[in-house]
N, C-alpha and C positions, 0 to 999 in steps of 0.2 A: 504492500500500500503506499508507505511512507518512506523516505530516506530520512537520517539523521537532522538533516537542514531544512525539513519542511516537515508539515504536521498537517492535520484533518480536523475540519471542525462538523459536528454532528449537532444539527438542530436539536435543539433542547425539549423544545413544545413539541415535533413530532419527529420522534425516532427513525422511521422511514425516509421522511423527507431529506432529500438530498442537501449538503452542506457543502461548505468551500472546500475549495481543494487545495494542495498545498501551497502554502504561502499565503493564504486567503487571512484578512484579520478585519474585524468589523469593531470599530470604537461605538462605543455605546451612544454618542451624540452622533456618528453617522448613520448609524442603525434607525435611529429615531426620526433622523431626516427622509432617508428613502423610503421609509414605513408612510411615513406620513404623506409624502409626495405621492406615493404610489395610490394612496386613499383619495387623493384630490383629482388623480388623472381617471380613478373610475368615476368621481363624482361627476368631472367633463364629460364622461362617455356616457351617464345617466340623463345629464342635461342635453347630449344631443339627441339621445333616442327619445326625451321628453318632447322635445322640440321637431323630433318628425313627426310625432303623434298628435300633439296638440297647437302646435305652429307657435309656442312662446315657451320659455323658460322657465323652470318652475322651482317653486322653495324646497327647501330639505323635505317637509312633510308631504307636499307633492308628489316627488320623486320617489318616496316609500308608498304613498297611496296606489300610483300607477305600476308597482311592483318592479321599479326601477332601483335593486341594489338593496342591502343591508345599511342598518344607521350607522354612521361612519364618524368617530371622533378624532383629534390629532391624537397618534400614541405617545408624542413626548408630554403634552401638557395635559391633556385628557378634557380639552373643550372642545366646544362642536363648532364647526368650520363655518366662515361666517358667506353669506352667499347674497351679493348685493344685485339687484335684478332693474333692468330699464326695460323699454320696450321691445328690443329686439337684440341685446346684449345682457350680459351677466360678468360677473367679479366672483371667483370664489378665493378668499383667504382663510389662511391659515392664522388661527389666534395666538400663536407662539408669543408667550410676551417679554422673549430676550432678543436681542440681535447678535449675529445673524437670523432673523425668522427663517422657516421654513418654503416660502414662497408661495405665490399666485398664480392662479389662471384666469386670464380674462379669453373669452369669447375661446374658450380651447385652446389658447397660447398658453403655454406653462414660462414662467419668469426667472428658473434658472437652465442653465444650461449642461 
């Protein structure tokens, strides 16, 4: 499996889930950022599907009522995501109170690279 110069990370929550390969290291902050951004991309996808059905963007409650995904919160701060809706636009913001925060999504466009 691994040489003396490498290591293997097993997923702690799901032992059968693939872990990181040799040399992989996730610091806790980066893990929370990546997880949060994954949540925001999932919510953005839900917004796109909601828009396709209703020709407008929806609140988190409306997304859930329409069956577009589970209720998601930021895994770093455990606060609700903020969705600002306009007539034909939306902004999804992570509420992380520290700087730098986890980012945002505006009309499907992510703020991070």
